[in-house]
C-alpha positions in Angstrom: 40.7 33.2 -12.2 39.9 31.8 -15.3 36.5 32.3 -17.0 36.9 29.1 -18.5 34.7 27.2 -15.9 31.4 27.2 -14.6 30.5 29.1 -12.0 30.0 26.1 -9.4 33.5 25.4 -10.2 35.3 29.1 -9.6 32.9 29.1 -6.2 34.4 25.7 -5.4 38.0 26.2 -6.6 37.9 29.8 -4.9 36.6 28.3 -1.6 39.7 25.8 -1.6 42.0 29.0 -2.1 41.1 29.3 1.2 43.0 27.2 3.0 46.2 27.5 4.2 49.2 26.9 1.3 46.8 25.7 -1.5 46.9 28.1 -3.8 45.1 29.1 -7.3 46.5 26.1 -9.4 46.4 23.7 -6.7 42.3 24.6 -5.5 41.8 24.0 -9.6 43.2 20.2 -9.1 41.7 19.9 -6.5 38.7 20.8 -7.4 38.7 18.2 -10.7 39.7 16.3 -8.5 36.2 16.2 -6.1 34.2 16.7 -9.6 35.4 13.2 -11.3 35.0 11.7 -7.6 31.5 9.7 -7.3 28.5 11.7 -5.9 29.0 9.2 -2.8 32.8 10.7 -1.9 31.6 14.0 -2.3 29.0 14.1 -0.5 31.5 12.0 2.2 33.9 14.9 2.1 31.2 17.9 2.9 29.5 15.3 5.6 32.9 15.3 7.2 33.5 18.8 6.7 30.2 19.7 8.4 30.6 17.2 11.2 33.8 18.4 12.2 32.3 22.3 12.3 29.2 20.4 14.4 30.9 18.0 16.5 34.4 19.4 17.3 34.8 21.4 20.4 38.0 21.6 23.4 38.7 18.9 26.0 37.5 20.4 29.0 40.5 18.9 30.9 44.0 19.8 27.9 41.9 21.6 25.5 42.5 19.3 22.6 40.4 18.7 19.2 37.7 16.2 20.6 34.5 15.3 20.1 33.6 14.3 24.1 34.3 16.0 26.9 37.5 14.6 27.5 39.5 13.9 24.8 40.8 10.2 24.4 44.2 11.4 26.0 43.3 12.5 29.2 40.9 9.1 29.3 43.7 7.1 28.3 44.1 5.6 32.5 48.2 4.4 30.9 49.3 8.1 30.4 51.6 9.3 33.2 49.4 11.9 34.9 52.9 12.8 36.8 54.7 14.6 33.6 53.4 17.4 31.6 54.0 19.2 27.7 52.4 22.7 27.2 51.6 23.1 23.6 50.7 26.0 21.7 47.8 24.6 19.3 46.9 20.6 18.6 49.0 20.3 15.7 52.0 20.7 17.9 50.3 17.8 20.1 49.5 16.1 17.0 53.3 16.3 15.8 54.6 14.5 19.8 52.0 11.8 19.4 53.4 11.2 15.9 56.7 10.4 17.6 55.7 7.8 20.1 57.6 8.3 22.8 56.2 10.7 24.9 53.7 8.8 27.5 52.7 11.8 29.5 49.5 14.4 29.5 48.9 17.7 27.3 48.1 21.4 27.9 47.2 23.4 24.5 47.4 27.3 25.0 45.8 27.8 21.7 48.2 30.8 20.5 51.4 32.1 22.0 52.0 35.5 24.3 52.0 38.2 21.4 51.8 41.9 22.5 52.5 43.2 19.0 49.0 41.6 18.1 47.9 41.9 20.9 47.8 38.6 22.7 48.4 38.3 26.2 47.9 35.7 29.3 44.2 36.1 29.3 44.0 35.5 25.9 45.5 32.1 26.6 44.5 28.9 28.0 47.5 29.9 30.7 44.8 30.3 33.6 43.5 26.8 32.8 47.1 25.3 33.3 47.4 27.0 36.8 44.8 25.5 38.1 45.7 21.9 37.0 48.8 22.2 38.4 47.4 23.2 41.4 46.3 19.5 42.2 50.0 18.3 43.4 50.1 15.3 40.7 52.2 17.2 37.7 56.1 17.3 39.2 57.7 18.1 36.0 56.1 20.6 33.0 57.6 20.7 29.4 57.5 23.5 27.7 57.3 22.7 24.0 56.5 26.6 22.1 57.9 27.1 19.3 61.7 28.6 19.3 59.8 31.8 18.0 60.4 35.0 19.5 56.4 34.9 20.2 57.1 31.0 21.3 59.8 31.4 23.7 58.1 34.9 25.2 55.8 32.1 26.2 58.1 29.7 27.1 59.9 32.2 29.7 56.3 33.3 31.2 55.2 30.4 31.7 58.6 29.3 33.6 58.2 32.2 35.5 54.5 31.6 37.0 55.3 27.7 37.3 58.1 27.8 39.2 57.0 29.0 42.3 54.2 25.6 42.7 57.4 23.7 43.6 57.4 21.9 39.6 59.8 21.2 37.6 60.3 23.4 34.6 61.7 22.1 31.1 62.2 23.3 27.8 62.3 20.7 24.9 65.9 21.4 23.5 66.3 23.5 19.7 69.2 23.6 17.2 70.4 21.0 14.1 68.1 18.7 13.1 69.3 15.1 11.8 70.9 15.4 9.1 71.6 18.5 9.0 74.7 20.5 6.9 75.9 23.0 9.7 77.1 25.6 7.0 73.7 25.5 6.0 71.6 26.3 9.3 71.1 29.6 10.4 72.9 31.4 13.4 69.9 31.3 15.4 69.7 27.5 15.1 73.7 26.8 16.1 73.0 29.3 18.8 70.8 26.9 20.4 72.4 23.8 19.4 75.1 25.0 21.7 73.2 26.6 24.2 71.5 23.1 24.0 74.4 20.7 23.9 74.4 17.6 26.1 76.8 15.3 27.7 77.3 11.8 25.5 
């Protein structure tokens, strides 16, 4: 890191590089932007960071991020309580909500099974999921973990423990993205798209 900056700027750059996807160049640009911003804007940014750390917690029902006991999705009476999507993290929930095509409920696992990293069923929100399903309201569980080795293993495990409850278990389709060119798509994605083909 360049020594041409004053220590407070270097500290800010160093802290910004801790953010995912932010290298030293981007951190330097962000630091300069913050430096040029008004004092009010800089204080607003600092306050919002502290507020997130102080007020955000997990929803007591679905384990989404919220500042209340129940998140706004769990409180929404217009949501379909018979369908529940299981996702590995809050960022996946946000991505699904952006589609504006799903009106059911969610359950956030906060990770995926990964024996190599020592992550087992007890390290995820699986027991809470099974408790939710005991109520009898949920008729279908959609497994929306990533199509990685760990995501697939998690989906398989969940399918095995949910099916005995008499609940329909489905998996999101994986395959060729819209606008994708077959010649540039990897073999695993192509195989999944063939396996998950649907009638027209």
